[in-house]
C-alpha positions in Angstrom: 99.4 32.3 9.2 97.5 35.5 9.7 96.4 34.4 13.2 100.0 33.7 14.2 101.1 37.1 12.9 98.3 38.8 14.8 99.3 36.9 18.0 102.9 38.0 17.6 102.0 41.6 17.1 99.7 41.6 20.2 102.4 40.0 22.3 104.9 42.6 21.2 102.5 45.4 22.0 101.9 43.9 25.5 105.6 43.6 26.1 106.1 47.2 25.1 103.4 48.4 27.4 104.7 46.4 30.2 108.2 47.6 29.9 107.0 51.2 29.9 105.1 50.6 33.1 108.1 48.9 34.7 110.2 51.9 33.8 107.7 54.3 35.3 107.7 52.4 38.6 111.4 52.2 38.8 111.7 56.0 38.4 109.3 56.4 41.4 111.7 54.6 43.7 114.5 56.7 45.2 117.4 55.7 47.4 119.1 57.5 50.2 122.6 57.9 48.8 124.2 58.5 52.2 122.9 55.2 53.5 124.1 53.3 50.4 127.5 55.0 50.7 127.8 53.9 54.3 126.8 50.4 53.4 129.3 50.3 50.5 132.1 51.5 52.8 131.5 48.7 55.3 131.2 46.1 52.6 134.4 47.3 50.9 136.4 46.4 54.1 135.8 42.7 53.5 134.9 42.4 49.8 136.1 43.6 46.4 134.3 46.3 44.3 132.4 43.9 42.0 130.9 41.9 44.9 129.9 45.1 46.7 128.1 46.4 43.6 126.4 43.0 43.3 125.3 43.1 47.0 124.0 46.6 46.7 121.9 45.8 43.7 120.5 42.7 45.3 119.5 44.5 48.5 118.1 47.5 46.6 116.4 46.0 43.6 115.8 48.7 41.1 119.2 50.2 41.7 120.9 50.0 38.3 124.5 49.1 37.6 125.8 52.6 36.9 124.3 54.0 40.1 125.8 51.2 42.1 129.2 51.6 40.5 129.2 55.4 41.2 128.3 54.8 44.9 131.1 52.2 45.3 133.6 54.4 43.6 132.7 57.3 46.0 133.0 54.9 49.0 136.4 53.6 47.7 137.8 57.2 47.6 137.1 57.8 51.3 
């Protein structure tokens, strides 16, 4: 039982450390908002907002949902 508990604690610690490193790497990646805005404008001509957000996030991996939504909202106003 003690061994199992120790294993769980070690795995939780490794998970925590890995998530911190992933977060650090995501922060290092920046996007050109103008390029994303132009891409969103062209995609909005043929698709709805939800699918445009999804496509932007697929093409630009660490782009989070809130950033993608803001870009699509700006493109929709133009």
